[in-house]
C-alpha positions as MATLAB code, in Angstrom:
seq = 'XXXXXXXXXXXXXXXXXXXXXXXXXXXXXXXXXXXXXXXXXXXXXXXXXXXXXXXXXXXXXXXXXXXXXXXXXXXXXXXXXXXXXXX';
ca = [
     134.742   70.042  129.347;
     135.496   73.215  131.260;
     137.642   76.148  130.262;
     140.504   77.583  132.274;
     140.812   81.318  133.004;
     142.813   82.096  129.861;
     140.392   80.219  127.616;
     137.421   81.935  129.261;
     139.048   85.323  128.692;
     139.389   84.534  124.977;
     135.793   83.319  124.791;
     134.543   86.529  126.415;
     136.353   88.621  123.800;
     134.858   86.482  121.033;
     131.360   86.851  122.504;
     131.795   90.634  122.698;
     132.915   90.610  119.046;
     130.351   88.086  117.798;
     129.917   88.131  114.044;
     133.184   89.892  113.295;
     136.682   88.544  112.616;
     139.159   89.238  115.414;
     142.896   88.861  114.829;
     144.995   86.683  117.099;
     146.901   89.729  118.380;
     143.674   91.622  119.145;
     142.276   88.584  120.960;
     145.438   88.281  123.047;
     145.506   92.000  123.840;
     141.834   92.245  124.820;
     141.975   89.007  126.852;
     145.047   90.192  128.782;
     147.242   87.512  127.214;
     149.607   89.766  125.304;
     152.589   88.122  127.033;
     151.879   84.727  125.429;
     153.516   83.504  122.244;
     151.130   83.631  119.249;
     151.116   79.832  118.855;
     150.114   79.451  122.532;
     147.092   81.656  121.842;
     146.217   79.323  118.951;
     146.369   76.305  121.280;
     144.010   78.052  123.704;
     141.651   78.885  120.839;
     141.507   75.227  119.815;
     140.350   74.379  123.347;
     137.748   77.139  123.209;
     136.573   75.804  119.850;
     136.049   72.320  121.310;
     133.668   73.788  123.878;
     132.016   76.445  121.691;
     131.627   74.104  118.722;
     133.458   74.076  115.408;
     130.335   75.318  113.632;
     130.201   78.385  115.873;
     133.858   79.373  116.257;
     135.533   79.601  112.895;
     139.083   80.313  111.829;
     139.093   82.760  108.943;
     142.334   81.873  107.214;
     144.843   84.691  107.164;
     142.533   87.027  109.120;
     141.649   85.631  112.546;
     138.813   84.001  114.434;
     135.070   84.641  114.438;
     132.273   83.488  116.721;
     129.185   83.292  114.543;
     126.749   82.690  117.385;
     126.604   81.036  120.789;
     125.934   77.319  120.800;
     122.662   76.542  122.544;
     123.284   75.799  126.189;
     126.723   77.446  126.288;
     126.927   79.815  129.234;
     129.768   82.317  129.473;
     130.244   83.519  133.048;
     131.046   87.202  133.534;
     134.639   88.246  134.167;
     135.615   88.287  137.839;
     136.678   91.921  137.549;
     133.124   92.778  136.477;
     131.785   90.896  139.515;
     134.200   92.648  141.848;
     133.308   96.115  140.603;
     129.608   95.441  140.305;
     129.471   96.288  136.583;
];
């Protein structure tokens, strides 16, 4: 299963914040998805969780989402903006 651009953006934020709970609104803001309805962000997160693994991406009830670690073999490509700027 592959992730679309929005799902990849959310996964990148989770990887950057690994080990800490990130609220839905913070995820949306940092992933550039602020314009989406909160429930749409949840749907995207469910797709990310299918790829990342339920044991690795956890919903912390009432607080947000947390990536505990990267599942073995999961590769997160860099953001295109980082490729374009060479960072």
